C-alpha positions in Angstrom: 0.3 0.0 -0.1 1.5 3.0 -1.4 -0.3 5.2 2.0 3.1 5.3 3.7 5.2 6.7 1.0 3.0 9.3 0.0 1.7 10.8 2.9 5.8 10.7 4.1 6.1 14.2 1.9 4.4 16.3 4.8 6.1 15.0 7.5 9.5 15.4 6.3 8.5 19.3 5.7 7.4 19.3 10.1 10.6 17.5 10.6 13.0 19.8 8.3 11.4 22.7 10.1 11.8 21.2 13.5 15.6 20.4 13.0 15.9 24.0 12.9 14.9 24.8 16.1 14.5 21.4 18.3 17.6 19.9 20.1 21.1 19.5 18.1 24.1 17.2 18.7 27.4 17.4 16.9 27.0 16.2 13.2 30.0 14.7 13.1 29.0 12.0 15.8 25.4 11.5 14.4 24.9 12.7 10.3 24.7 9.6 8.5 26.3 9.6 4.6 22.9 9.0 2.9 19.7 10.7 2.6 17.5 8.5 4.4 17.0 5.0 5.6 13.5 2.8 4.7 13.5 -0.1 7.1 11.0 -2.9 7.6 10.1 -5.6 10.6 9.9 -8.9 10.1 8.3 -12.0 12.7 11.2 -14.0 12.1 13.8 -14.7 14.5 17.4 -14.9 12.4 21.4 -16.0 13.8 23.4 -13.2 12.7 26.7 -16.1 12.0 24.1 -18.5 9.6 22.9 -15.2 7.4 26.2 -14.2 7.0 27.2 -17.9 5.6 24.7 -17.9 2.8 24.6 -14.6 1.7 28.5 -15.8 1.5 27.8 -18.5 -0.4 25.3 -16.8 -2.6 28.0 -14.5 -3.6 26.9 -11.3 -2.0 29.3 -8.6 -0.4 28.5 -8.9 2.7 30.3 -7.9 6.3 29.2 -7.4 10.0 28.9 -3.7 10.9 28.0 -2.0 14.3 24.7 0.3 13.5 25.0 3.0 16.4 21.3 4.9 16.9 21.5 8.2 19.7 18.4 9.2 21.2 17.4 11.5 24.2 19.2 9.0 26.6 21.6 7.2 24.9 22.7 5.4 22.2 21.0 2.6 20.6 24.4 -0.2 19.4 23.3 -2.8 16.7 25.1 -5.6 15.6 24.2 -5.9 12.4 25.0 -7.5 8.6 25.7 -5.3 5.5 24.9 -6.0 2.3 26.4 -3.6 -0.7 23.6 -3.5 -3.2 24.3 0.0 -4.8 27.2 2.9 -5.3 26.7 6.7 -4.7 28.2 9.3 -6.8 31.0 9.5 -4.6 32.0 6.1 -5.1 31.1 4.7 -1.9 28.5 1.4 -1.4 25.4 2.1 -0.8 24.2 -0.7 1.6 21.3 -2.2 3.5 21.7 -3.7 6.5 20.5 -6.7 8.5 19.3 -6.4 12.8 18.9 -9.9 13.5 17.2 -11.0 15.9 15.2 -14.0 18.2 11.5 -13.2 17.5 11.5 -10.1 15.0 14.2 -9.0 12.7 14.7 -5.8 10.8 15.8 -5.0 7.2 16.9 -0.9 6.4 18.3 0.0 3.7 20.0 3.3 2.4 18.3 5.3 0.2 18.4 9.4 -1.3 16.8 12.2 -0.5 13.8 11.4 -2.0 13.2 8.3 0.5 12.0 5.8 -2.5 11.0 2.1 -0.8 12.8 1.0 -3.7 16.0 0.1 -2.2 14.4 -1.7 0.5 12.7 -4.0 -2.0 15.6 -4.7 -3.6 17.2 -5.5 0.1 14.1 -7.9 1.2 14.0 -9.6 -2.7 17.9 -10.0 -2.4 17.9 -11.8 1.3 15.2 -13.6 0.1 17.3 -15.4 -3.3 19.5 -15.9 -0.7 17.1 -18.4 1.8 17.9 -15.6 4.3 14.2 -14.0 5.0 10.7 -15.3 4.3 9.5 -11.6 3.1 5.2 -13.4 3.8 5.7 -12.2 7.3 6.0 -8.9 7.6 5.2 -7.1 10.6 3.7 -4.2 9.1 4.1 -0.8 6.3 8.2 -0.1 5.3 9.1 3.2 7.3 11.3 6.4 6.0 13.1 8.9 7.9 15.5 11.6 7.0 18.9 11.1 7.7 17.9 14.0 10.3 16.1 11.6 12.4 18.1 8.9 14.6 16.7 5.9 15.3 14.6 5.8 12.0 11.7 4.6 12.7 12.0 1.5 11.3 14.5 0.8 14.4 11.9 2.3 16.8 9.6 -0.4 16.2 11.9 -3.4 15.7 13.3 -2.0 19.3 9.9 -1.9 20.8 9.1 -5.5 19.4 12.5 -6.9 20.0 13.6 -5.8 22.7 10.9 -4.2 24.6 12.4 -1.0 24.4 10.2 2.4 23.7 12.0 5.0 21.8 9.0 6.6 20.8 9.3 10.3 21.7 12.9 9.5 22.4 14.4 10.8 19.1 16.6 13.5 18.7 16.5 15.5 15.6 20.0 17.8 13.9 20.8 19.1 11.1 23.0 17.3 8.5 24.1 18.5 5.0 22.5 18.2 1.7 23.2 14.7 0.2 23.4 15.4 -3.1 23.1 12.8 -6.4 21.1 9.6 -6.5 22.7 5.9 -5.9 22.8 3.3 -8.8 23.3 -0.6 -9.3 26.0 -1.2 -12.0 24.5 -4.1 -14.3 27.5 -6.7 -16.0 24.9 -7.6 -18.8 24.4 -4.3 -20.4 21.5 -4.4 -23.3 20.6 -7.5 -22.1 17.1 -8.2 -19.8 16.3 -10.9 -17.6 13.4 -13.0 -17.0 12.7 -15.0 -13.8 10.3 -17.7 -14.5 9.3 -20.7 -13.0 9.2 -24.1 -14.9 5.7 -23.6 -15.3 5.2 -19.7 -16.3 8.8 -20.2 -18.4 6.2 -22.7 -20.5 3.4 -20.8 -20.6 3.8 -17.5 -20.6 7.3 -16.7 -21.3 7.4 -17.9 -25.8 4.7 -14.8 -25.7 7.2 -12.6 -23.4 10.7 -13.9 -26.0 8.7 -13.2 -29.3 8.2 -9.4 -28.3 11.3 -8.9 -27.1 13.1 -10.2 -29.8 11.5 -8.6 -32.8 12.1 -5.2 -31.2 15.7 -6.8 -31.4 16.7 -6.6 -27.8 18.7 -9.3 -26.3 16.9 -11.8 -23.7 17.7 -14.8 -21.3 15.5 -16.8 -19.2 16.7 -17.0 -16.1 15.7 -20.1 -13.2 14.6 -18.6 -9.8 17.5 -20.3 -8.4 19.5 -17.1 -10.1 17.7 -14.4 -9.9 20.0 -12.7 -7.3 22.2 -12.8 -10.3 19.3 -11.3 -12.2 18.5 -8.9 -9.7 22.1 -6.7 -9.6 23.6 -7.4 -13.0 20.8 -7.0 -15.5 19.9 -3.6 -16.7 16.1 -5.1 -17.1 14.7 -8.0 -15.2 11.7 -9.2 -15.3 9.2 -12.2 -12.9 6.2 -13.8 -14.2 4.1 -14.4 -11.4 3.3 -13.1 -8.5 3.7 -13.2 -4.7 2.5 -17.0 -4.8 3.8 -18.2 -7.7 6.4 -21.4 -6.8 9.6 -20.5 -6.7 9.4 -17.2 -7.4 7.0 -15.9 -5.0 8.9 -15.0 -2.3 11.8 -12.9 -4.4 8.4 -11.2 -5.8 6.9 -10.3 -3.1 8.6 -7.6 -2.0 7.8 -5.8 -5.0 4.0 -6.2 -4.2 2.4 -4.4 -1.8 0.0 -5.4 0.3 -3.5 -4.1 -1.2 -2.2 -5.6 -4.5 -1.5 -8.9 -4.0 -4.8 -9.5 -1.6 -6.9 -8.5 -4.4 -4.8 -10.7 -6.9 -5.4 -13.6 -4.1 -9.0 -12.7 -3.9 -9.6 -12.6 -7.6 -10.8 -9.0 -7.4 -8.3 -8.5 -10.4 -7.1 -11.1 -12.6 -3.9 -10.0 -13.5 -1.2 -7.0 -12.7 1.6 -5.1 -14.6 4.6 -3.7 -11.9 7.0 -1.3 -13.0 9.9 0.0 -10.3 12.8 1.8 -11.1 15.7 0.5 -9.0 19.5 2.6 -9.2 19.3 2.7 -12.9 17.8 -0.8 -13.1 14.3 -1.4 -14.1 12.3 -4.3 -12.6 9.0 -5.1 -13.7 6.4 -8.1 -12.9 4.1 -9.5 -15.1 1.9 -11.5 -12.4 -1.7 -13.3 -12.3 -4.6 -14.2 -10.1 -3.0 -18.3 -11.4 -1.0 -19.2 -13.8 -3.4 -18.1 -17.1 -3.1 -14.5 -15.5 0.0 -14.1 -15.6 -0.1 -14.7 -19.6 -2.9 -12.4 -19.5 -0.3 -9.7 -18.2 1.9 -10.7 -19.9 0.1 -10.4 -23.3 -0.7 -6.6 -22.2 1.5 -6.3 -21.4 3.2 -6.8 -25.2 -0.1 -5.7 -26.6 -0.1 -2.0 -24.9 3.6 -1.9 -26.8 5.0 -1.9 -23.3 8.3 -3.6 -25.0 9.2 -0.3 -26.1 10.1 1.1 -23.1 12.6 -1.6 -22.6 14.3 -0.1 -26.1 14.2 2.5 -24.8 15.9 1.7 -21.2 19.0 -0.5 -23.0 19.1 2.1 -25.3 22.5 4.5 -25.8 22.0 6.2 -29.2 25.2 7.8 -30.3 26.8 6.0 -27.1 24.8 8.3 -25.0 23.0 6.4 -22.2 20.1 7.2 -20.2 18.9 5.6 -16.8 16.0 6.2 -14.4 17.9 5.7 -11.2 14.3 6.6 -9.4 11.1 7.6 -9.7 8.7 8.7 -6.8 5.9 10.4 -5.8 4.3 12.9 -3.2 2.1 14.7 -1.7 2.9 18.3 -3.6 2.9 20.9 -1.2 2.1 25.0 -2.6 0.8 26.6 -5.1 0.7 24.3 -8.4 2.1 26.3 -10.3 5.4 25.8 -8.2 4.6 22.1 -8.7 7.7 20.7 -11.9 10.6 21.9 -12.4 14.5 20.4 -14.1 18.1 20.7 -12.3 20.5 19.3 -12.7 24.1 18.1 -11.5 27.6 17.4 -13.2 29.8 14.5 -12.1 32.9 13.7 -14.4 30.8 12.8 -18.0 27.8 12.4 -16.3 24.8 14.4 -15.9 22.1 13.8 -13.2 19.0 15.6 -13.8 16.4 15.5 -11.5 12.5 16.2 -12.8 9.2 17.0 -11.4 5.8 16.8 -13.0 2.7 17.1 -11.1 0.2 14.4 -11.4 -3.8 13.8 -10.2 -2.1 11.8 -7.4 0.8 10.8 -5.9 1.0 6.5 -6.9 3.2 7.4 -10.2 6.4 6.8 -11.5 8.2 7.8 -14.8 9.2 5.4 -17.6 11.8 6.4 -20.3 9.4 6.7 -23.8 11.4 8.1 -26.2 15.6 8.5 -26.1 17.0 11.2 -29.1 20.7 12.0 -29.3 21.4 15.4 -32.1 24.7 16.4 -31.9 24.8 18.2 -28.7 21.6 18.5 -27.3 19.7 15.0 -25.7 15.4 15.3 -25.8 14.0 12.5 -23.4 10.3 11.7 -23.5 9.0 10.7 -20.2 5.7 8.9 -19.5 4.0 8.9 -15.9 2.8 4.9 -15.2 -0.1 4.5 -12.2 0.9 2.8 -9.8 -2.5 0.3 -8.7 -3.9 0.0 -6.3 -5.1 2.1 -3.4 -3.3 6.2 -3.6 -4.1 8.7 -1.1 -6.1 11.7 -2.6 -3.9 14.8 -2.9 -2.3 16.1 -6.1 1.1 14.5 -6.6 4.9 15.5 -7.5 6.5 12.8 -9.2 10.4 13.4 -9.3 12.7 11.3 -10.7 16.6 12.1 -11.4 18.1 10.3 -14.8 21.7 9.6 -15.2 23.1 10.8 -18.7 26.3 10.3 -19.9 28.5 9.5 -20.7 28.8 13.0 -22.6 32.1 14.6 -24.0 33.1 17.8 -22.2 31.5 21.2 -23.0 28.2 22.8 -22.8 25.2 20.5 -23.8 21.3 21.0 -24.0 18.8 18.8 -21.8 15.5 18.4 -22.9 12.9 16.0 -20.7 9.4 16.8 -22.0 8.4 20.4 -22.2 11.7 21.3 -19.4 14.8 22.7 -20.8 18.2 23.1 -19.5 21.4 23.2 -20.5 25.1 22.2 -18.3 28.4 22.2 -18.4 30.4 18.5 -18.6 34.9 20.1 -17.7 37.1 18.8 -19.6 38.5 15.5 -17.5 
């Protein structure tokens, strides 16, 4: 259910204002090098040593660490397993953390200042794929906190459930410097699509999808569920066939399917669903039905509606210039409507990071690449809004999308995203 994220924009403004007048601590002691945290508690006891062994055997980059979260009466120190998922523009790894407990365990992921949940979805899917976590026993919806809040709300919830420790009302706020740029994944198999499916969906639904992708000149590889981890971390586009109850793939798909959508599939209120997520430049698509034939219907709708073209656009690098959506998240718009849209740019080496904001009818939207063209030193990008199914808070949405564009030659470039244009100078290296 998207409401937990969508209403947070108002809370973020309140927290930001309070941080200017509320209790302060030394920024050098507390401010984490991340835009914020998104976390979720699971009613599952996990042993740290066993989790580490499973993660290493799955080929994940992991290690042990201690997380320190100051609060009004002291500091909460937690032993955790970190998992390297992506990378920040500075080169520092973006990490998710598994905090084990005897009855309840916590998954906490770093995220950008947009506080998008997609990095948590990826972290939970990765842990499920490695056989460490059962996503079906989540205690509640994900909770997000900006980096000037300690402890993060997900940690507060876990401490109450696992430790019997009440931290509500004991949190602290402080001034933190801005965290610029959006984190990203670095796929090893550029230009290729991974389709993850069990044997049933591979036989029934995959042939239709494979034929449509190949017709558009897209390279595609069918990957079994036991290699889903490879697909998520190494391919620029990953398509899952089947829903949260599908044999073998279900636990890995579950983090990408909100509870209200999953419930509607289970009850048969909807026959099938098409879901799309941008996780650090990787496009994750779920084509799921209430049964195997519903999944086939999702594939057929996906093909017939021309959404294969979005995949081709996501993989295209005209004249060597690639465009990736690193994140795309909606929130409730605050302020006059005329102040809602806009475009900003940041340069990091030969890459340009464009933040584009567009208003939508609700916040439950995200952007997808429709077309990309490069003519000389002008880059034209057309984005289209996709609506996320299920319940959504009713407010005007501000959809904020971060694009990575590059590599670009030194000099001045003109970048147009929909009807917004900005000029940028790429320095000589």
